[in-house]
PDBQT receptor file of N, H, CA, C and O in Angstrom, charges set to zero:
ATOM      1  N   MET A   1     -31.635  43.551  60.337  1.00  0.00    +0.000 N 
ATOM      2  CA  MET A   1     -30.539  42.624  60.116  1.00  0.00    +0.000 C 
ATOM      3  C   MET A   1     -29.239  43.280  60.578  1.00  0.00    +0.000 C 
ATOM      4  O   MET A   1     -28.924  44.389  60.146  1.00  0.00    +0.000 OA
ATOM      5  N   PRO A   2     -28.491  42.624  61.436  1.00  0.00    +0.000 N 
ATOM      6  CA  PRO A   2     -27.254  43.227  61.940  1.00  0.00    +0.000 C 
ATOM      7  C   PRO A   2     -26.204  43.346  60.832  1.00  0.00    +0.000 C 
ATOM      8  O   PRO A   2     -26.135  42.531  59.911  1.00  0.00    +0.000 OA
ATOM      9  N   ASN A   3     -25.407  44.378  60.959  1.00  0.00    +0.000 N 
ATOM     10  H   ASN A   3     -25.462  45.040  61.706  1.00  0.00    +0.000 HD
ATOM     11  CA  ASN A   3     -24.345  44.623  59.988  1.00  0.00    +0.000 C 
ATOM     12  C   ASN A   3     -23.074  43.912  60.452  1.00  0.00    +0.000 C 
ATOM     13  O   ASN A   3     -22.531  44.229  61.510  1.00  0.00    +0.000 OA
ATOM     14  N   HIS A   4     -22.613  42.972  59.673  1.00  0.00    +0.000 N 
ATOM     15  H   HIS A   4     -23.054  42.715  58.813  1.00  0.00    +0.000 HD
ATOM     16  CA  HIS A   4     -21.402  42.229  60.012  1.00  0.00    +0.000 C 
ATOM     17  C   HIS A   4     -20.210  42.839  59.286  1.00  0.00    +0.000 C 
ATOM     18  O   HIS A   4     -20.357  43.468  58.238  1.00  0.00    +0.000 OA
ATOM     19  N   GLY A   5     -19.060  42.646  59.847  1.00  0.00    +0.000 N 
ATOM     20  H   GLY A   5     -18.941  42.134  60.698  1.00  0.00    +0.000 HD
ATOM     21  CA  GLY A   5     -17.845  43.136  59.221  1.00  0.00    +0.000 C 
ATOM     22  C   GLY A   5     -17.300  44.342  59.955  1.00  0.00    +0.000 C 
ATOM     23  O   GLY A   5     -17.859  44.770  60.965  1.00  0.00    +0.000 OA
ATOM     24  N   PRO A   6     -16.203  44.892  59.444  1.00  0.00    +0.000 N 
ATOM     25  CA  PRO A   6     -15.563  46.022  60.117  1.00  0.00    +0.000 C 
ATOM     26  C   PRO A   6     -16.410  47.285  60.026  1.00  0.00    +0.000 C 
ATOM     27  O   PRO A   6     -17.154  47.494  59.068  1.00  0.00    +0.000 OA
ATOM     28  N   GLY A   7     -16.274  48.115  61.044  1.00  0.00    +0.000 N 
ATOM     29  H   GLY A   7     -15.669  47.946  61.822  1.00  0.00    +0.000 HD
ATOM     30  CA  GLY A   7     -16.981  49.389  61.067  1.00  0.00    +0.000 C 
ATOM     31  C   GLY A   7     -16.285  50.419  60.200  1.00  0.00    +0.000 C 
ATOM     32  O   GLY A   7     -15.209  50.172  59.654  1.00  0.00    +0.000 OA
ATOM     33  N   LYS A   8     -16.914  51.577  60.081  1.00  0.00    +0.000 N 
ATOM     34  H   LYS A   8     -17.788  51.778  60.524  1.00  0.00    +0.000 HD
ATOM     35  CA  LYS A   8     -16.365  52.628  59.229  1.00  0.00    +0.000 C 
ATOM     36  C   LYS A   8     -14.999  53.100  59.723  1.00  0.00    +0.000 C 
ATOM     37  O   LYS A   8     -14.109  53.365  58.915  1.00  0.00    +0.000 OA
ATOM     38  N   GLY A   9     -14.826  53.206  61.027  1.00  0.00    +0.000 N 
ATOM     39  H   GLY A   9     -15.549  52.990  61.683  1.00  0.00    +0.000 HD
ATOM     40  CA  GLY A   9     -13.540  53.635  61.570  1.00  0.00    +0.000 C 
ATOM     41  C   GLY A   9     -12.412  52.680  61.215  1.00  0.00    +0.000 C 
ATOM     42  O   GLY A   9     -11.312  53.111  60.868  1.00  0.00    +0.000 OA
ATOM     43  N   GLU A  10     -12.685  51.386  61.303  1.00  0.00    +0.000 N 
ATOM     44  H   GLU A  10     -13.578  51.037  61.585  1.00  0.00    +0.000 HD
ATOM     45  CA  GLU A  10     -11.660  50.405  60.949  1.00  0.00    +0.000 C 
ATOM     46  C   GLU A  10     -11.367  50.439  59.453  1.00  0.00    +0.000 C 
ATOM     47  O   GLU A  10     -10.218  50.279  59.042  1.00  0.00    +0.000 OA
ATOM     48  N   LEU A  11     -12.391  50.645  58.646  1.00  0.00    +0.000 N 
ATOM     49  H   LEU A  11     -13.324  50.775  58.980  1.00  0.00    +0.000 HD
ATOM     50  CA  LEU A  11     -12.173  50.725  57.202  1.00  0.00    +0.000 C 
ATOM     51  C   LEU A  11     -11.320  51.937  56.835  1.00  0.00    +0.000 C 
ATOM     52  O   LEU A  11     -10.456  51.854  55.962  1.00  0.00    +0.000 OA
ATOM     53  N   VAL A  12     -11.566  53.059  57.503  1.00  0.00    +0.000 N 
ATOM     54  H   VAL A  12     -12.267  53.126  58.212  1.00  0.00    +0.000 HD
ATOM     55  CA  VAL A  12     -10.758  54.255  57.252  1.00  0.00    +0.000 C 
ATOM     56  C   VAL A  12      -9.309  53.994  57.664  1.00  0.00    +0.000 C 
ATOM     57  O   VAL A  12      -8.384  54.400  56.961  1.00  0.00    +0.000 OA
ATOM     58  N   PHE A  13      -9.108  53.319  58.799  1.00  0.00    +0.000 N 
ATOM     59  H   PHE A  13      -9.860  52.989  59.370  1.00  0.00    +0.000 HD
ATOM     60  CA  PHE A  13      -7.753  52.971  59.230  1.00  0.00    +0.000 C 
ATOM     61  C   PHE A  13      -7.082  52.057  58.207  1.00  0.00    +0.000 C 
ATOM     62  O   PHE A  13      -5.915  52.260  57.870  1.00  0.00    +0.000 OA
ATOM     63  N   ARG A  14      -7.802  51.060  57.713  1.00  0.00    +0.000 N 
ATOM     64  H   ARG A  14      -8.750  50.895  57.987  1.00  0.00    +0.000 HD
ATOM     65  CA  ARG A  14      -7.241  50.149  56.707  1.00  0.00    +0.000 C 
ATOM     66  C   ARG A  14      -6.858  50.896  55.439  1.00  0.00    +0.000 C 
ATOM     67  O   ARG A  14      -5.810  50.634  54.849  1.00  0.00    +0.000 OA
ATOM     68  N   LEU A  15      -7.706  51.827  55.024  1.00  0.00    +0.000 N 
ATOM     69  H   LEU A  15      -8.557  52.040  55.504  1.00  0.00    +0.000 HD
ATOM     70  CA  LEU A  15      -7.410  52.602  53.823  1.00  0.00    +0.000 C 
ATOM     71  C   LEU A  15      -6.155  53.443  54.029  1.00  0.00    +0.000 C 
ATOM     72  O   LEU A  15      -5.284  53.484  53.161  1.00  0.00    +0.000 OA
ATOM     73  N   ALA A  16      -6.060  54.109  55.169  1.00  0.00    +0.000 N 
ATOM     74  H   ALA A  16      -6.768  54.075  55.875  1.00  0.00    +0.000 HD
ATOM     75  CA  ALA A  16      -4.878  54.927  55.461  1.00  0.00    +0.000 C 
ATOM     76  C   ALA A  16      -3.628  54.059  55.513  1.00  0.00    +0.000 C 
ATOM     77  O   ALA A  16      -2.594  54.430  54.957  1.00  0.00    +0.000 OA
ATOM     78  N   PHE A  17      -3.712  52.910  56.173  1.00  0.00    +0.000 N 
ATOM     79  H   PHE A  17      -4.552  52.608  56.624  1.00  0.00    +0.000 HD
ATOM     80  CA  PHE A  17      -2.571  51.999  56.273  1.00  0.00    +0.000 C 
ATOM     81  C   PHE A  17      -2.149  51.516  54.888  1.00  0.00    +0.000 C 
ATOM     82  O   PHE A  17      -0.955  51.448  54.596  1.00  0.00    +0.000 OA
ATOM     83  N   SER A  18      -3.105  51.183  54.041  1.00  0.00    +0.000 N 
ATOM     84  H   SER A  18      -4.075  51.238  54.279  1.00  0.00    +0.000 HD
ATOM     85  CA  SER A  18      -2.802  50.699  52.695  1.00  0.00    +0.000 C 
ATOM     86  C   SER A  18      -2.152  51.786  51.847  1.00  0.00    +0.000 C 
ATOM     87  O   SER A  18      -1.195  51.522  51.119  1.00  0.00    +0.000 OA
ATOM     88  N   LEU A  19      -2.670  53.004  51.942  1.00  0.00    +0.000 N 
ATOM     89  H   LEU A  19      -3.448  53.218  52.533  1.00  0.00    +0.000 HD
ATOM     90  CA  LEU A  19      -2.101  54.095  51.155  1.00  0.00    +0.000 C 
ATOM     91  C   LEU A  19      -0.702  54.461  51.635  1.00  0.00    +0.000 C 
ATOM     92  O   LEU A  19       0.172  54.765  50.823  1.00  0.00    +0.000 OA
ATOM     93  N   VAL A  20      -0.485  54.435  52.939  1.00  0.00    +0.000 N 
ATOM     94  H   VAL A  20      -1.195  54.188  53.599  1.00  0.00    +0.000 HD
ATOM     95  CA  VAL A  20       0.864  54.684  53.467  1.00  0.00    +0.000 C 
ATOM     96  C   VAL A  20       1.811  53.577  53.004  1.00  0.00    +0.000 C 
ATOM     97  O   VAL A  20       2.947  53.855  52.619  1.00  0.00    +0.000 OA
ATOM     98  N   GLY A  21       1.353  52.329  53.037  1.00  0.00    +0.000 N 
ATOM     99  H   GLY A  21       0.431  52.102  53.350  1.00  0.00    +0.000 HD
ATOM    100  CA  GLY A  21       2.170  51.214  52.566  1.00  0.00    +0.000 C 
ATOM    101  C   GLY A  21       2.541  51.359  51.103  1.00  0.00    +0.000 C 
ATOM    102  O   GLY A  21       3.687  51.116  50.726  1.00  0.00    +0.000 OA
ATOM    103  N   LEU A  22       1.581  51.752  50.271  1.00  0.00    +0.000 N 
ATOM    104  H   LEU A  22       0.649  51.950  50.577  1.00  0.00    +0.000 HD
ATOM    105  CA  LEU A  22       1.877  51.978  48.853  1.00  0.00    +0.000 C 
ATOM    106  C   LEU A  22       2.862  53.129  48.682  1.00  0.00    +0.000 C 
ATOM    107  O   LEU A  22       3.763  53.065  47.845  1.00  0.00    +0.000 OA
ATOM    108  N   GLY A  23       2.689  54.174  49.472  1.00  0.00    +0.000 N 
ATOM    109  H   GLY A  23       1.958  54.227  50.152  1.00  0.00    +0.000 HD
ATOM    110  CA  GLY A  23       3.605  55.308  49.403  1.00  0.00    +0.000 C 
ATOM    111  C   GLY A  23       5.026  54.931  49.786  1.00  0.00    +0.000 C 
ATOM    112  O   GLY A  23       5.980  55.329  49.118  1.00  0.00    +0.000 OA
ATOM    113  N   VAL A  24       5.167  54.171  50.854  1.00  0.00    +0.000 N 
ATOM    114  H   VAL A  24       4.392  53.848  51.397  1.00  0.00    +0.000 HD
ATOM    115  CA  VAL A  24       6.498  53.716  51.282  1.00  0.00    +0.000 C 
ATOM    116  C   VAL A  24       7.115  52.820  50.213  1.00  0.00    +0.000 C 
ATOM    117  O   VAL A  24       8.313  52.908  49.943  1.00  0.00    +0.000 OA
ATOM    118  N   LEU A  25       6.307  51.964  49.609  1.00  0.00    +0.000 N 
ATOM    119  H   LEU A  25       5.334  51.893  49.829  1.00  0.00    +0.000 HD
ATOM    120  CA  LEU A  25       6.792  51.086  48.543  1.00  0.00    +0.000 C 
ATOM    121  C   LEU A  25       7.284  51.901  47.350  1.00  0.00    +0.000 C 
ATOM    122  O   LEU A  25       8.336  51.599  46.788  1.00  0.00    +0.000 OA
ATOM    123  N   VAL A  26       6.541  52.920  46.963  1.00  0.00    +0.000 N 
ATOM    124  H   VAL A  26       5.686  53.165  47.419  1.00  0.00    +0.000 HD
ATOM    125  CA  VAL A  26       6.950  53.766  45.837  1.00  0.00    +0.000 C 
ATOM    126  C   VAL A  26       8.238  54.512  46.163  1.00  0.00    +0.000 C 
ATOM    127  O   VAL A  26       9.135  54.591  45.323  1.00  0.00    +0.000 OA
ATOM    128  N   VAL A  27       8.340  55.058  47.368  1.00  0.00    +0.000 N 
ATOM    129  H   VAL A  27       7.611  54.994  48.050  1.00  0.00    +0.000 HD
ATOM    130  CA  VAL A  27       9.564  55.764  47.766  1.00  0.00    +0.000 C 
ATOM    131  C   VAL A  27      10.751  54.805  47.762  1.00  0.00    +0.000 C 
ATOM    132  O   VAL A  27      11.831  55.165  47.294  1.00  0.00    +0.000 OA
ATOM    133  N   ALA A  28      10.566  53.601  48.273  1.00  0.00    +0.000 N 
ATOM    134  H   ALA A  28       9.688  53.308  48.653  1.00  0.00    +0.000 HD
ATOM    135  CA  ALA A  28      11.654  52.617  48.280  1.00  0.00    +0.000 C 
ATOM    136  C   ALA A  28      12.082  52.276  46.860  1.00  0.00    +0.000 C 
ATOM    137  O   ALA A  28      13.275  52.133  46.590  1.00  0.00    +0.000 OA
ATOM    138  N   LEU A  29      11.125  52.145  45.955  1.00  0.00    +0.000 N 
ATOM    139  H   LEU A  29      10.156  52.262  46.174  1.00  0.00    +0.000 HD
ATOM    140  CA  LEU A  29      11.469  51.845  44.565  1.00  0.00    +0.000 C 
ATOM    141  C   LEU A  29      12.187  53.017  43.907  1.00  0.00    +0.000 C 
ATOM    142  O   LEU A  29      13.091  52.809  43.097  1.00  0.00    +0.000 OA
ATOM    143  N   LEU A  30      11.800  54.240  44.242  1.00  0.00    +0.000 N 
ATOM    144  H   LEU A  30      11.066  54.409  44.900  1.00  0.00    +0.000 HD
ATOM    145  CA  LEU A  30      12.478  55.406  43.679  1.00  0.00    +0.000 C 
ATOM    146  C   LEU A  30      13.903  55.536  44.204  1.00  0.00    +0.000 C 
ATOM    147  O   LEU A  30      14.811  55.905  43.459  1.00  0.00    +0.000 OA
ATOM    148  N   VAL A  31      14.099  55.235  45.477  1.00  0.00    +0.000 N 
ATOM    149  H   VAL A  31      13.362  54.935  46.082  1.00  0.00    +0.000 HD
ATOM    150  CA  VAL A  31      15.423  55.372  46.090  1.00  0.00    +0.000 C 
ATOM    151  C   VAL A  31      16.338  54.216  45.696  1.00  0.00    +0.000 C 
ATOM    152  O   VAL A  31      17.491  54.434  45.325  1.00  0.00    +0.000 OA
ATOM    153  N   ARG A  32      15.826  52.990  45.775  1.00  0.00    +0.000 N 
ATOM    154  H   ARG A  32      14.889  52.813  46.076  1.00  0.00    +0.000 HD
ATOM    155  CA  ARG A  32      16.653  51.804  45.542  1.00  0.00    +0.000 C 
ATOM    156  C   ARG A  32      16.617  51.300  44.104  1.00  0.00    +0.000 C 
ATOM    157  O   ARG A  32      17.493  50.535  43.699  1.00  0.00    +0.000 OA
ATOM    158  N   GLY A  33      15.636  51.708  43.339  1.00  0.00    +0.000 N 
ATOM    159  H   GLY A  33      14.925  52.329  43.668  1.00  0.00    +0.000 HD
ATOM    160  CA  GLY A  33      15.482  51.216  41.979  1.00  0.00    +0.000 C 
ATOM    161  C   GLY A  33      14.611  49.966  41.960  1.00  0.00    +0.000 C 
ATOM    162  O   GLY A  33      14.326  49.367  42.996  1.00  0.00    +0.000 OA
ATOM    163  N   ILE A  34      14.200  49.595  40.762  1.00  0.00    +0.000 N 
ATOM    164  H   ILE A  34      14.431  50.082  39.920  1.00  0.00    +0.000 HD
ATOM    165  CA  ILE A  34      13.345  48.420  40.613  1.00  0.00    +0.000 C 
ATOM    166  C   ILE A  34      14.208  47.172  40.739  1.00  0.00    +0.000 C 
ATOM    167  O   ILE A  34      15.212  47.046  40.037  1.00  0.00    +0.000 OA
ATOM    168  N   PRO A  35      13.837  46.252  41.618  1.00  0.00    +0.000 N 
ATOM    169  CA  PRO A  35      14.649  45.051  41.832  1.00  0.00    +0.000 C 
ATOM    170  C   PRO A  35      14.565  44.086  40.646  1.00  0.00    +0.000 C 
ATOM    171  O   PRO A  35      13.643  44.146  39.834  1.00  0.00    +0.000 OA
ATOM    172  N   ALA A  36      15.548  43.205  40.575  1.00  0.00    +0.000 N 
ATOM    173  H   ALA A  36      16.298  43.156  41.235  1.00  0.00    +0.000 HD
ATOM    174  CA  ALA A  36      15.585  42.199  39.514  1.00  0.00    +0.000 C 
ATOM    175  C   ALA A  36      15.443  40.813  40.136  1.00  0.00    +0.000 C 
ATOM    176  O   ALA A  36      15.701  40.622  41.325  1.00  0.00    +0.000 OA
ATOM    177  N   GLY A  37      15.034  39.866  39.328  1.00  0.00    +0.000 N 
ATOM    178  H   GLY A  37      14.824  40.020  38.363  1.00  0.00    +0.000 HD
ATOM    179  CA  GLY A  37      14.928  38.478  39.780  1.00  0.00    +0.000 C 
ATOM    180  C   GLY A  37      13.754  38.257  40.705  1.00  0.00    +0.000 C 
ATOM    181  O   GLY A  37      12.708  38.889  40.559  1.00  0.00    +0.000 OA
ATOM    182  N   PRO A  38      13.931  37.350  41.668  1.00  0.00    +0.000 N 
ATOM    183  CA  PRO A  38      12.834  37.013  42.584  1.00  0.00    +0.000 C 
ATOM    184  C   PRO A  38      12.381  38.197  43.442  1.00  0.00    +0.000 C 
ATOM    185  O   PRO A  38      11.227  38.243  43.869  1.00  0.00    +0.000 OA
ATOM    186  N   ALA A  39      13.263  39.136  43.694  1.00  0.00    +0.000 N 
ATOM    187  H   ALA A  39      14.200  39.098  43.347  1.00  0.00    +0.000 HD
ATOM    188  CA  ALA A  39      12.894  40.301  44.501  1.00  0.00    +0.000 C 
ATOM    189  C   ALA A  39      11.828  41.137  43.797  1.00  0.00    +0.000 C 
ATOM    190  O   ALA A  39      11.003  41.770  44.456  1.00  0.00    +0.000 OA
ATOM    191  N   PHE A  40      11.837  41.144  42.465  1.00  0.00    +0.000 N 
ATOM    192  H   PHE A  40      12.506  40.629  41.929  1.00  0.00    +0.000 HD
ATOM    193  CA  PHE A  40      10.810  41.872  41.717  1.00  0.00    +0.000 C 
ATOM    194  C   PHE A  40       9.433  41.316  42.045  1.00  0.00    +0.000 C 
ATOM    195  O   PHE A  40       8.498  42.070  42.314  1.00  0.00    +0.000 OA
ATOM    196  N   PHE A  41       9.314  39.990  42.022  1.00  0.00    +0.000 N 
ATOM    197  H   PHE A  41      10.073  39.378  41.804  1.00  0.00    +0.000 HD
ATOM    198  CA  PHE A  41       8.041  39.342  42.338  1.00  0.00    +0.000 C 
ATOM    199  C   PHE A  41       7.618  39.666  43.764  1.00  0.00    +0.000 C 
ATOM    200  O   PHE A  41       6.458  39.988  44.021  1.00  0.00    +0.000 OA
ATOM    201  N   GLU A  42       8.565  39.578  44.679  1.00  0.00    +0.000 N 
ATOM    202  H   GLU A  42       9.507  39.317  44.470  1.00  0.00    +0.000 HD
ATOM    203  CA  GLU A  42       8.244  39.801  46.094  1.00  0.00    +0.000 C 
ATOM    204  C   GLU A  42       7.804  41.242  46.354  1.00  0.00    +0.000 C 
ATOM    205  O   GLU A  42       6.810  41.484  47.039  1.00  0.00    +0.000 OA
ATOM    206  N   VAL A  43       8.546  42.183  45.804  1.00  0.00    +0.000 N 
ATOM    207  H   VAL A  43       9.353  41.986  45.247  1.00  0.00    +0.000 HD
ATOM    208  CA  VAL A  43       8.266  43.589  46.094  1.00  0.00    +0.000 C 
ATOM    209  C   VAL A  43       7.060  44.097  45.308  1.00  0.00    +0.000 C 
ATOM    210  O   VAL A  43       6.135  44.669  45.884  1.00  0.00    +0.000 OA
ATOM    211  N   ILE A  44       7.074  43.889  44.012  1.00  0.00    +0.000 N 
ATOM    212  H   ILE A  44       7.826  43.424  43.545  1.00  0.00    +0.000 HD
ATOM    213  CA  ILE A  44       6.023  44.464  43.173  1.00  0.00    +0.000 C 
ATOM    214  C   ILE A  44       4.724  43.677  43.287  1.00  0.00    +0.000 C 
ATOM    215  O   ILE A  44       3.671  44.253  43.559  1.00  0.00    +0.000 OA
ATOM    216  N   VAL A  45       4.791  42.380  43.082  1.00  0.00    +0.000 N 
ATOM    217  H   VAL A  45       5.646  41.912  42.861  1.00  0.00    +0.000 HD
ATOM    218  CA  VAL A  45       3.568  41.577  43.021  1.00  0.00    +0.000 C 
ATOM    219  C   VAL A  45       2.976  41.347  44.409  1.00  0.00    +0.000 C 
ATOM    220  O   VAL A  45       1.787  41.593  44.615  1.00  0.00    +0.000 OA
ATOM    221  N   LEU A  46       3.766  40.891  45.345  1.00  0.00    +0.000 N 
ATOM    222  H   LEU A  46       4.731  40.691  45.178  1.00  0.00    +0.000 HD
ATOM    223  CA  LEU A  46       3.218  40.570  46.667  1.00  0.00    +0.000 C 
ATOM    224  C   LEU A  46       2.914  41.824  47.490  1.00  0.00    +0.000 C 
ATOM    225  O   LEU A  46       1.783  42.014  47.938  1.00  0.00    +0.000 OA
ATOM    226  N   ALA A  47       3.909  42.671  47.687  1.00  0.00    +0.000 N 
ATOM    227  H   ALA A  47       4.828  42.517  47.323  1.00  0.00    +0.000 HD
ATOM    228  CA  ALA A  47       3.690  43.861  48.523  1.00  0.00    +0.000 C 
ATOM    229  C   ALA A  47       2.759  44.853  47.830  1.00  0.00    +0.000 C 
ATOM    230  O   ALA A  47       1.802  45.334  48.437  1.00  0.00    +0.000 OA
ATOM    231  N   GLY A  48       3.032  45.158  46.574  1.00  0.00    +0.000 N 
ATOM    232  H   GLY A  48       3.809  44.767  46.080  1.00  0.00    +0.000 HD
ATOM    233  CA  GLY A  48       2.172  46.086  45.839  1.00  0.00    +0.000 C 
ATOM    234  C   GLY A  48       0.765  45.548  45.675  1.00  0.00    +0.000 C 
ATOM    235  O   GLY A  48      -0.212  46.287  45.798  1.00  0.00    +0.000 OA
ATOM    236  N   GLY A  49       0.665  44.257  45.398  1.00  0.00    +0.000 N 
ATOM    237  H   GLY A  49       1.459  43.657  45.298  1.00  0.00    +0.000 HD
ATOM    238  CA  GLY A  49      -0.652  43.636  45.260  1.00  0.00    +0.000 C 
ATOM    239  C   GLY A  49      -1.431  43.660  46.563  1.00  0.00    +0.000 C 
ATOM    240  O   GLY A  49      -2.633  43.928  46.568  1.00  0.00    +0.000 OA
ATOM    241  N   PHE A  50      -0.757  43.384  47.659  1.00  0.00    +0.000 N 
ATOM    242  H   PHE A  50       0.219  43.167  47.655  1.00  0.00    +0.000 HD
ATOM    243  CA  PHE A  50      -1.433  43.398  48.962  1.00  0.00    +0.000 C 
ATOM    244  C   PHE A  50      -1.962  44.784  49.296  1.00  0.00    +0.000 C 
ATOM    245  O   PHE A  50      -3.144  44.950  49.595  1.00  0.00    +0.000 OA
ATOM    246  N   PHE A  51      -1.079  45.780  49.243  1.00  0.00    +0.000 N 
ATOM    247  H   PHE A  51      -0.118  45.645  49.000  1.00  0.00    +0.000 HD
ATOM    248  CA  PHE A  51      -1.505  47.133  49.606  1.00  0.00    +0.000 C 
ATOM    249  C   PHE A  51      -2.512  47.691  48.603  1.00  0.00    +0.000 C 
ATOM    250  O   PHE A  51      -3.470  48.358  48.993  1.00  0.00    +0.000 OA
ATOM    251  N   GLY A  52      -2.300  47.422  47.320  1.00  0.00    +0.000 N 
ATOM    252  H   GLY A  52      -1.522  46.880  47.004  1.00  0.00    +0.000 HD
ATOM    253  CA  GLY A  52      -3.227  47.910  46.301  1.00  0.00    +0.000 C 
ATOM    254  C   GLY A  52      -4.599  47.273  46.414  1.00  0.00    +0.000 C 
ATOM    255  O   GLY A  52      -5.615  47.968  46.384  1.00  0.00    +0.000 OA
ATOM    256  N   ALA A  53      -4.633  45.950  46.545  1.00  0.00    +0.000 N 
ATOM    257  H   ALA A  53      -3.808  45.386  46.569  1.00  0.00    +0.000 HD
ATOM    258  CA  ALA A  53      -5.917  45.250  46.662  1.00  0.00    +0.000 C 
ATOM    259  C   ALA A  53      -6.633  45.641  47.950  1.00  0.00    +0.000 C 
ATOM    260  O   ALA A  53      -7.856  45.787  47.966  1.00  0.00    +0.000 OA
ATOM    261  N   SER A  54      -5.879  45.807  49.018  1.00  0.00    +0.000 N 
ATOM    262  H   SER A  54      -4.886  45.688  49.004  1.00  0.00    +0.000 HD
ATOM    263  CA  SER A  54      -6.478  46.217  50.288  1.00  0.00    +0.000 C 
ATOM    264  C   SER A  54      -7.098  47.610  50.173  1.00  0.00    +0.000 C 
ATOM    265  O   SER A  54      -8.189  47.849  50.691  1.00  0.00    +0.000 OA
ATOM    266  N   ALA A  55      -6.412  48.524  49.500  1.00  0.00    +0.000 N 
ATOM    267  H   ALA A  55      -5.526  48.330  49.079  1.00  0.00    +0.000 HD
ATOM    268  CA  ALA A  55      -6.946  49.876  49.321  1.00  0.00    +0.000 C 
ATOM    269  C   ALA A  55      -8.205  49.851  48.463  1.00  0.00    +0.000 C 
ATOM    270  O   ALA A  55      -9.185  50.522  48.786  1.00  0.00    +0.000 OA
ATOM    271  N   ILE A  56      -8.189  49.090  47.382  1.00  0.00    +0.000 N 
ATOM    272  H   ILE A  56      -7.393  48.545  47.120  1.00  0.00    +0.000 HD
ATOM    273  CA  ILE A  56      -9.358  49.014  46.499  1.00  0.00    +0.000 C 
ATOM    274  C   ILE A  56     -10.536  48.375  47.228  1.00  0.00    +0.000 C 
ATOM    275  O   ILE A  56     -11.654  48.884  47.164  1.00  0.00    +0.000 OA
ATOM    276  N   TRP A  57     -10.292  47.263  47.918  1.00  0.00    +0.000 N 
ATOM    277  H   TRP A  57      -9.383  46.849  47.969  1.00  0.00    +0.000 HD
ATOM    278  CA  TRP A  57     -11.358  46.579  48.656  1.00  0.00    +0.000 C 
ATOM    279  C   TRP A  57     -11.973  47.517  49.696  1.00  0.00    +0.000 C 
ATOM    280  O   TRP A  57     -13.192  47.573  49.855  1.00  0.00    +0.000 OA
ATOM    281  N   THR A  58     -11.111  48.251  50.399  1.00  0.00    +0.000 N 
ATOM    282  H   THR A  58     -10.120  48.206  50.270  1.00  0.00    +0.000 HD
ATOM    283  CA  THR A  58     -11.595  49.154  51.438  1.00  0.00    +0.000 C 
ATOM    284  C   THR A  58     -12.408  50.296  50.840  1.00  0.00    +0.000 C 
ATOM    285  O   THR A  58     -13.449  50.667  51.382  1.00  0.00    +0.000 OA
ATOM    286  N   LEU A  59     -11.940  50.856  49.726  1.00  0.00    +0.000 N 
ATOM    287  H   LEU A  59     -11.094  50.554  49.286  1.00  0.00    +0.000 HD
ATOM    288  CA  LEU A  59     -12.709  51.914  49.073  1.00  0.00    +0.000 C 
ATOM    289  C   LEU A  59     -14.085  51.417  48.649  1.00  0.00    +0.000 C 
ATOM    290  O   LEU A  59     -15.080  52.121  48.818  1.00  0.00    +0.000 OA
ATOM    291  N   LEU A  60     -14.146  50.214  48.103  1.00  0.00    +0.000 N 
ATOM    292  H   LEU A  60     -13.338  49.642  47.966  1.00  0.00    +0.000 HD
ATOM    293  CA  LEU A  60     -15.435  49.651  47.691  1.00  0.00    +0.000 C 
ATOM    294  C   LEU A  60     -16.355  49.446  48.889  1.00  0.00    +0.000 C 
ATOM    295  O   LEU A  60     -17.551  49.729  48.814  1.00  0.00    +0.000 OA
ATOM    296  N   ARG A  61     -15.797  48.955  49.994  1.00  0.00    +0.000 N 
ATOM    297  H   ARG A  61     -14.825  48.725  50.055  1.00  0.00    +0.000 HD
ATOM    298  CA  ARG A  61     -16.609  48.751  51.204  1.00  0.00    +0.000 C 
ATOM    299  C   ARG A  61     -17.105  50.081  51.767  1.00  0.00    +0.000 C 
ATOM    300  O   ARG A  61     -18.258  50.186  52.186  1.00  0.00    +0.000 OA
ATOM    301  N   LEU A  62     -16.240  51.095  51.778  1.00  0.00    +0.000 N 
ATOM    302  H   LEU A  62     -15.304  51.009  51.437  1.00  0.00    +0.000 HD
ATOM    303  CA  LEU A  62     -16.662  52.404  52.276  1.00  0.00    +0.000 C 
ATOM    304  C   LEU A  62     -17.741  53.005  51.382  1.00  0.00    +0.000 C 
ATOM    305  O   LEU A  62     -18.691  53.617  51.871  1.00  0.00    +0.000 OA
ATOM    306  N   LYS A  63     -17.593  52.831  50.085  1.00  0.00    +0.000 N 
ATOM    307  H   LYS A  63     -16.821  52.335  49.688  1.00  0.00    +0.000 HD
ATOM    308  CA  LYS A  63     -18.573  53.374  49.142  1.00  0.00    +0.000 C 
ATOM    309  C   LYS A  63     -19.922  52.670  49.283  1.00  0.00    +0.000 C 
ATOM    310  O   LYS A  63     -20.969  53.308  49.171  1.00  0.00    +0.000 OA
ATOM    311  N   SER A  64     -19.901  51.365  49.526  1.00  0.00    +0.000 N 
ATOM    312  H   SER A  64     -19.051  50.846  49.616  1.00  0.00    +0.000 HD
ATOM    313  CA  SER A  64     -21.151  50.615  49.625  1.00  0.00    +0.000 C 
ATOM    314  C   SER A  64     -21.876  50.868  50.950  1.00  0.00    +0.000 C 
ATOM    315  O   SER A  64     -23.071  50.594  51.061  1.00  0.00    +0.000 OA
ATOM    316  N   ARG A  65     -21.170  51.384  51.944  1.00  0.00    +0.000 N 
ATOM    317  H   ARG A  65     -20.199  51.607  51.854  1.00  0.00    +0.000 HD
ATOM    318  CA  ARG A  65     -21.784  51.661  53.251  1.00  0.00    +0.000 C 
ATOM    319  C   ARG A  65     -22.622  52.918  53.217  1.00  0.00    +0.000 C 
ATOM    320  O   ARG A  65     -23.546  53.061  54.018  1.00  0.00    +0.000 OA
ATOM    321  N   ASP A  66     -22.328  53.826  52.322  1.00  0.00    +0.000 N 
ATOM    322  H   ASP A  66     -21.577  53.710  51.672  1.00  0.00    +0.000 HD
ATOM    323  CA  ASP A  66     -23.054  55.112  52.289  1.00  0.00    +0.000 C 
ATOM    324  C   ASP A  66     -24.439  54.962  51.723  1.00  0.00    +0.000 C 
ATOM    325  O   ASP A  66     -25.177  55.943  51.626  1.00  0.00    +0.000 OA
TER     326      ASP A  66
């Protein structure tokens, strides 16, 4: 049965991209402070959720491939 989906190299790239994105987000929050109002939702929930969920999904996919 053929294996569908991204290969291991692409998954490693996605994981690295997600972790760098989370790191940049944390540095921005440390430098600029935690935003208030709608910006909180945009920065924490959307950006953090995207990078965090992407990193978790990628780790699970890499773990299941072994």
